[in-house]
C-alpha positions in Angstrom: -11.7 44.4 -12.5 -13.3 47.6 -11.2 -13.5 48.7 -7.6 -17.2 47.8 -7.4 -16.6 44.2 -8.4 -16.3 41.4 -5.9 -13.3 39.1 -6.0 -14.9 35.8 -5.6 -11.7 34.0 -5.3 -10.5 36.2 -2.6 -13.9 36.0 -0.8 -14.0 32.2 -1.0 -10.3 32.2 0.3 -11.3 34.3 3.3 -14.3 32.2 4.0 -12.2 29.0 4.0 -9.5 30.6 6.2 -11.8 31.8 8.8 -14.5 29.0 8.5 -17.2 31.4 7.5 -19.9 29.7 5.7 -18.0 26.4 5.2 -19.9 23.2 5.8 -18.5 20.8 8.4 -18.4 17.5 6.5 -17.1 15.5 9.6 -13.9 13.6 10.0 -12.1 12.5 6.7 -13.2 9.3 5.2 -11.1 7.4 2.5 -14.2 5.6 1.0 -12.2 2.6 0.4 -14.2 0.3 2.7 -17.5 1.6 1.1 -16.0 1.0 -2.5 -15.1 -2.6 -1.3 -18.6 -3.4 0.0 -20.1 -2.1 -3.4 -17.8 -4.3 -5.3 -18.6 -7.4 -3.2 -22.4 -6.6 -3.5 -22.2 -6.5 -7.2 -19.5 -9.1 -7.8 -20.4 -12.2 -10.0 -17.0 -13.7 -10.7 -15.4 -13.6 -7.1 -17.3 -14.6 -3.9 -16.8 -15.0 -0.1 -17.4 -18.2 1.8 -19.0 -17.0 5.1 -18.4 -20.4 6.9 -14.7 -20.4 5.9 -14.4 -16.8 6.9 -15.4 -17.7 10.5 -13.0 -20.8 10.6 -10.2 -18.4 9.1 -10.9 -15.7 11.8 -10.2 -18.1 14.6 -7.0 -19.4 13.0 -5.9 -15.8 12.3 -6.5 -14.8 15.8 -4.8 -18.0 17.4 -1.6 -17.5 15.1 -1.3 -13.9 15.8 -1.5 -14.4 19.6 0.9 -17.2 19.4 3.3 -15.0 17.4 2.7 -12.1 19.6 1.7 -10.1 16.4 1.7 -6.3 16.8 3.1 -3.1 15.4 6.5 -4.3 16.8 6.7 -7.1 14.4 7.3 -4.5 11.4 10.5 -3.2 13.1 11.8 -6.7 13.6 12.2 -7.1 9.8 15.8 -7.5 9.1 15.9 -4.6 6.5 13.4 -2.3 7.9 14.9 0.9 9.4 15.1 0.9 13.3 15.5 4.8 14.0 12.5 6.7 15.3 13.4 9.9 13.3 12.7 11.7 10.1 15.2 9.6 8.3 12.8 6.6 8.7 9.9 8.8 7.6 11.8 9.5 4.4 12.8 5.9 3.9 9.2 4.5 4.4 7.8 7.2 1.9 10.5 6.3 -0.8 9.8 2.5 -0.2 6.0 2.9 -0.5 6.3 5.3 -3.4 8.2 2.5 -5.3 6.7 -0.6 -3.8 4.7 -2.1 -6.8 4.9 -5.0 -9.4 8.0 -7.0 -8.5 6.6 -10.4 -9.6 8.7 -11.8 -12.5 7.9 -14.3 -15.3 11.5 -15.5 -15.0 12.8 -18.5 -13.1 13.8 -17.8 -9.5 17.6 -17.7 -10.3 17.2 -15.4 -13.3 14.8 -12.8 -11.7 15.6 -9.3 -10.5 17.6 -9.7 -7.3 19.7 -7.5 -5.0 22.9 -8.4 -3.4 23.1 -6.9 0.0 24.9 -8.1 3.2 25.9 -11.3 1.9 22.3 -12.2 0.9 20.3 -12.1 -2.4 16.9 -10.3 -1.8 14.0 -10.4 -4.3 10.5 -8.8 -4.6 9.5 -6.3 -1.8 12.7 -7.2 0.2 14.7 -6.4 -2.9 13.4 -2.9 -3.0 14.2 -2.4 0.7 17.6 -3.8 0.0 18.1 -1.3 -2.8 17.4 1.7 -0.6 19.6 0.4 2.3 22.5 -0.4 -0.1 22.2 3.1 -1.6 22.3 4.8 1.7 25.4 2.7 2.6 26.9 4.0 -0.6 26.1 7.5 0.3 23.5 7.9 -2.3 20.7 10.1 -0.9 17.8 8.0 -2.4 15.4 8.7 0.2 15.7 12.6 0.0 13.0 14.2 -2.0 15.5 17.0 -2.8 17.7 14.5 -4.5 14.9 13.2 -6.8 14.6 16.6 -8.6 18.4 17.3 -8.6 20.3 17.2 -11.8 22.7 14.6 -10.2 19.9 12.2 -10.0 20.1 10.9 -13.5 18.5 7.9 -14.9 21.9 6.3 -15.1 22.4 6.8 -11.3 19.0 5.3 -10.6 19.9 2.3 -12.7 23.1 2.0 -10.6 20.9 2.2 -7.4 18.6 -0.5 -8.8 21.4 -2.8 -10.3 20.7 -6.5 -10.1 22.8 -9.6 -9.6 21.6 -10.6 -13.0 20.5 -8.9 -16.2 16.8 -8.3 -15.3 16.0 -4.8 -14.2 13.1 -4.3 -11.9 9.8 -4.4 -13.8 8.3 -1.1 -14.8 11.5 0.7 -14.1 10.4 3.8 -16.0 7.3 4.2 -14.0 9.4 4.0 -10.7 11.5 6.9 -12.2 8.5 9.0 -13.0 7.0 8.3 -9.5 10.1 9.7 -7.9 10.3 12.6 -10.2 6.7 13.6 -9.7 6.7 13.0 -5.9 9.9 15.2 -5.7 8.3 18.1 -7.7 4.9 17.8 -5.6 6.8 17.7 -2.3 8.8 20.8 -3.4 6.0 22.9 -4.7 3.3 22.1 -2.0 5.2 20.8 1.1 8.5 22.8 1.2 10.3 19.5 0.2 9.3 17.8 3.4 7.5 14.5 3.8 7.1 15.5 7.5 5.2 18.7 6.4 2.9 16.3 4.3 2.2 14.2 7.3 1.6 17.1 9.7 -0.9 18.8 7.1 -3.1 15.8 7.7 -3.6 16.8 11.5 -3.0 13.1 12.9 -5.8 11.7 10.7 -4.9 8.5 8.8 -7.8 8.8 6.3 -6.8 12.6 5.9 -3.2 11.6 5.0 -4.5 9.0 2.5 -6.8 11.5 1.0 -4.1 14.1 0.7 -1.7 11.6 -1.0 -4.4 10.8 -3.6 -5.3 14.3 -4.2 -1.8 15.7 -4.6 0.1 12.7 -6.2 -1.2 11.0 -9.3 1.0 8.1 -8.6 -1.1 7.5 -5.3 -4.5 8.0 -7.0 -5.4 4.2 -7.2 -9.0 4.5 -8.3 -11.3 3.0 -11.0 -14.7 2.6 -12.3 -16.8 -0.5 -11.5 -20.4 -1.0 -12.6 -20.3 2.8 -13.5 -19.4 3.8 -10.0 -16.2 5.4 -8.9 -14.3 3.1 -6.5 -11.0 3.7 -4.5 -8.4 1.0 -3.4 -5.6 3.4 -2.5 -3.2 0.6 -1.6 0.1 2.4 -1.5 -1.3 5.5 0.2 -2.8 3.3 2.8 0.3 1.3 3.3 2.4 4.3 3.8 0.1 5.3 6.7 0.3 1.8 8.1 4.0 1.5 7.6 4.5 4.8 9.6 2.0 3.7 12.3 3.9 0.4 12.7 7.4 1.7 12.6 6.8 4.3 15.3 4.5 2.2 17.2 1.6 4.5 17.0 3.6 7.5 18.4 5.4 10.5 17.0 5.2 10.4 13.2 3.0 7.3 13.4 0.4 8.9 15.7 -3.1 8.9 14.1 -6.5 9.3 15.7 -8.5 7.2 13.2 -5.9 4.4 12.3 -8.7 1.9 12.1 -10.2 3.5 9.1 -7.3 2.0 7.1 -8.3 -1.2 5.1 -6.4 -4.1 3.9 -4.0 -3.3 1.1 -5.4 -5.0 -2.2 -2.5 -6.6 -3.8 -1.4 -10.1 -4.9 -0.4 -12.1 -2.0 -3.4 -11.4 0.5 -6.0 -12.5 -2.1 -3.9 -15.7 -2.7 -3.7 -16.6 0.9 -7.5 -15.8 1.4 -8.1 -18.2 -1.6 -6.1 -20.9 0.1 -8.0 -20.4 3.4 -11.3 -21.0 1.6 -12.4 -17.4 2.1 -12.1 -16.1 -1.4 -13.7 -18.1 -4.3 -13.1 -17.4 -8.2 -15.5 -18.2 -11.0 -14.0 -21.1 -13.1 -12.9 -19.2 -15.9 -11.1 -16.6 -13.7 -9.6 -19.3 -11.8 -8.2 -21.1 -14.8 -6.8 -17.7 -16.1 -5.0 -17.3 -12.8 -3.6 -20.9 -12.9 -2.3 -20.5 -16.3 -0.5 -17.4 -15.1 -2.2 -15.2 -17.8 -2.2 -11.4 -17.5 -5.3 -9.6 -16.1 -5.4 -6.0 -17.2 -5.2 -3.4 -14.5 -8.9 -2.1 -14.2 -10.5 -5.3 -15.7 -13.6 -6.2 -13.8 -12.0 -9.4 -12.8 -9.0 -7.6 -11.3 -11.4 -5.2 -9.4 -13.5 -7.8 -8.2 -10.4 -9.7 -6.6 -9.2 -6.5 -5.0 -12.5 -5.3 -3.7 -13.7 -8.6 -2.3 -10.3 -9.0 -0.5 -10.6 -5.7 1.3 -14.3 -6.8 2.3 -13.1 -10.3 3.2 -10.4 -8.9 5.7 -13.0 -6.5 7.1 -15.3 -9.6 7.7 -12.3 -11.4 9.3 -11.8 -8.4 11.6 -15.5 -8.2 12.6 -15.4 -12.1 13.4 -12.3 -11.9 15.4 -13.7 -9.1 17.7 -16.7 -11.3 18.0 -14.7 -14.0 19.3 -12.5 -11.8 21.4 -13.8 -8.2 21.9 -10.6 -7.1 23.6 -8.4 -8.4 20.8 -6.1 -5.6 19.6 -6.5 -6.3 15.9 -7.3 -4.1 12.9 -7.2 -4.5 9.1 -3.6 -3.4 9.1 -2.4 -6.1 11.3 -4.3 -8.9 9.7 -3.0 -7.8 6.3 0.6 -7.9 7.5 -0.2 -11.3 9.1 -1.7 -12.7 6.0 1.0 -11.4 3.7 3.7 -13.1 6.0 1.7 -16.3 6.0 1.5 -16.4 2.2 5.2 -15.9 2.0 5.7 -18.7 4.4 3.5 -21.1 2.6 5.3 -20.3 -0.5 8.8 -21.0 0.9 7.3 -24.3 2.3 5.8 -25.4 -1.1 2.2 -25.4 0.0 0.9 -22.7 -2.2 -2.4 -23.9 -3.8 -2.8 -21.2 -6.4 -0.5 -18.9 -8.0 -1.2 -15.1 -7.3 -3.0 -13.2 -10.1 -0.8 -11.5 -12.7 -1.6 -7.8 -13.3 1.1 -5.3 -14.1 0.4 -1.9 -12.5 2.0 0.9 -10.4 -0.9 0.4 -7.9 0.5 -2.8 -6.3 
């Protein structure tokens, strides 16, 4: 390049650095809620019952108030970390990085299970038990530096995830790849620090979700529905929500736009929404779910289930605030409550429909 030629890359960098000629696009938006509304508007196989939504909103509000449901409920979980420091930040990131697809086709006594503190843990709780057990055994499983260290071999990780039976966690290879990728990105982009990642979002929940989806392919939970790009971003959103809950909206959990986070589109919340009469499936889809048949990730049915579930929880939130404008609820707390309710009903044997079966790293 001659002395007379303009270095456009340098010029663009300087403009961005000093805000010259950069258009102010306003506060960050995840576009998850907009995508959910689009899916709902164009869904032909999944529908919402508005009358049942109003009834369910009253039930949810009454039960949440009865149980004093709040951010403090998160920390009351037996396995969740209690410290309000960086170790909990690292724990939550690791947990949500690996929190996907723990359902099993095996019988309860044969499925992946973790022995920890004289109890047997499965599903999501099994993952949390895995992390707590590894820490107790002096394995730095929640350290991004460890994930890219030569000492963190596949064999070590197999030992970390050891089960009381012969079933290893589903998609174990994908979990290893998520750890490796996250360790590399954090090392290259954020000085190996999850706290630096959070600080780059400048107290914006939506900004942090977008940053995760932009920098980490394993958080980029997106798809195409009716030729339109749609976003779900389940695990990116739940990382923000877990931070907010664990730190009670302060310190590393302080966000100025936490209400931009939606419900986390997974298996259990659609299941309980159906049980409450809020979510309805067309006969062929319902039959497939009841036969426990696989619905492929990205299939139109799967996207309709997830998108309509997000929109259903948004409508529940709006109805609750119509009943009681001063109620301290958002989509996060409603999601947490509905998930717990689904697990309670499963233990009581009142489950009315199985959850849909989709193998995916997204949830």
